[in-house]
C-alpha positions in Angstrom: 137.6 190.2 244.0 134.5 191.2 242.1 133.4 187.5 241.9 133.9 187.2 245.6 131.8 190.3 246.3 129.1 189.0 243.9 129.2 185.6 245.7 128.9 187.4 249.0 125.8 189.3 247.8 124.2 186.0 246.6 124.9 184.4 249.9 123.3 187.4 251.7 120.1 186.9 249.6 120.0 183.2 250.5 120.4 184.2 254.2 117.6 186.7 253.9 115.3 184.1 252.3 116.1 181.5 254.9 115.5 184.1 257.6 112.0 184.7 256.2 111.3 181.0 256.0 112.6 180.7 259.6 110.3 183.4 260.8 107.3 181.8 258.9 108.0 178.4 260.4 108.2 179.8 263.9 104.8 181.6 263.3 103.2 178.4 261.9 104.4 176.4 265.0 103.2 179.1 267.4 99.8 179.3 265.7 99.5 175.5 265.8 100.5 175.4 269.4 97.9 178.0 270.2 95.2 175.9 268.4 96.3 172.8 270.3 96.1 174.7 273.6 92.6 175.9 272.8 91.4 172.4 271.8 92.9 170.9 274.9 91.2 173.6 277.0 87.9 172.8 275.4 88.4 169.1 276.0 89.3 169.7 279.6 86.3 171.9 280.0 84.0 169.2 278.6 85.6 166.6 280.8 85.0 168.7 283.9 81.4 169.3 283.1 80.7 165.7 282.5 81.1 165.1 286.3 78.1 167.3 287.1 74.5 166.1 287.1 73.5 166.9 283.6 70.4 166.1 281.6 71.0 162.9 279.7 70.9 164.6 276.3 73.5 167.2 277.5 75.6 164.4 278.9 75.4 162.5 275.6 76.3 165.6 273.7 79.2 166.3 276.1 80.5 162.7 275.6 80.2 163.0 271.9 82.1 166.3 271.8 84.9 164.8 274.0 85.2 161.8 271.6 85.5 164.3 268.7 88.0 166.5 270.4 90.4 163.8 271.6 91.6 162.7 268.1 91.8 166.4 267.0 94.1 167.1 270.0 96.2 164.1 269.2 96.4 165.1 265.6 97.5 168.7 266.5 100.1 167.3 268.9 101.6 165.3 266.0 101.4 168.3 263.7 103.2 170.4 266.3 106.0 167.8 266.4 106.4 167.9 262.6 106.3 171.7 262.6 108.9 171.8 265.3 111.1 169.5 263.3 110.7 171.6 260.2 111.4 174.8 262.1 114.6 173.1 263.5 115.7 172.1 260.0 115.2 175.6 258.6 116.9 177.1 261.7 119.9 174.7 261.1 120.0 175.8 257.4 119.9 179.4 258.5 122.8 179.0 260.9 124.8 177.2 258.3 124.2 179.9 255.8 125.1 182.6 258.4 128.4 180.9 259.1 129.0 180.7 255.4 128.3 184.4 255.0 130.6 185.2 257.9 133.4 183.2 256.4 132.9 185.1 253.1 133.0 188.4 254.9 136.2 187.4 256.6 137.7 186.3 253.3 136.7 189.6 251.6 138.3 191.6 254.5 141.5 189.5 254.3 141.7 190.1 250.6 141.1 193.9 251.1 143.8 194.0 253.8 146.2 192.1 251.5 145.5 194.5 248.6 146.2 197.4 251.0 149.5 195.9 252.2 150.5 195.2 248.6 149.7 198.8 247.6 151.7 200.2 250.6 154.6 197.9 249.9 154.7 199.1 246.2 154.5 202.7 247.3 157.3 202.2 249.8 159.4 200.4 247.2 158.8 203.3 244.8 159.8 205.8 247.5 162.9 203.8 248.2 163.8 203.7 244.5 163.3 207.4 244.2 165.5 208.0 247.3 168.2 205.8 246.0 168.1 207.6 242.6 168.4 210.9 244.4 171.5 209.7 246.2 173.1 208.4 243.0 172.4 211.7 241.3 173.8 213.7 244.2 
């Protein structure tokens, strides 16, 4: 039983560690998505201003910035996809670990119940033996 309790504690530590990793992965993904949204907004803003009658140098600068931002947005979109996959992988590990911990909790409870039943059965048997001895002695 002690080994089972020790295993349960180890599994709880693993679950806690995976929970932290899960939280960190979600934060990384959210931060990356925010950066992507900001870059996309900048790109959209430059695309909208390119339609106006601008000075040729400003128009050239605007076009240059658009050309610089497009690959950055594409790279961030790919990065978001990879981060989402990593978050999903960690989330799956966390769920698996949670299920494992719950199974261990169930097993510990079952063992405790069995011990209690065994103790009650022994006590009842002792009481029955004492009652039977008392009848014999009477």
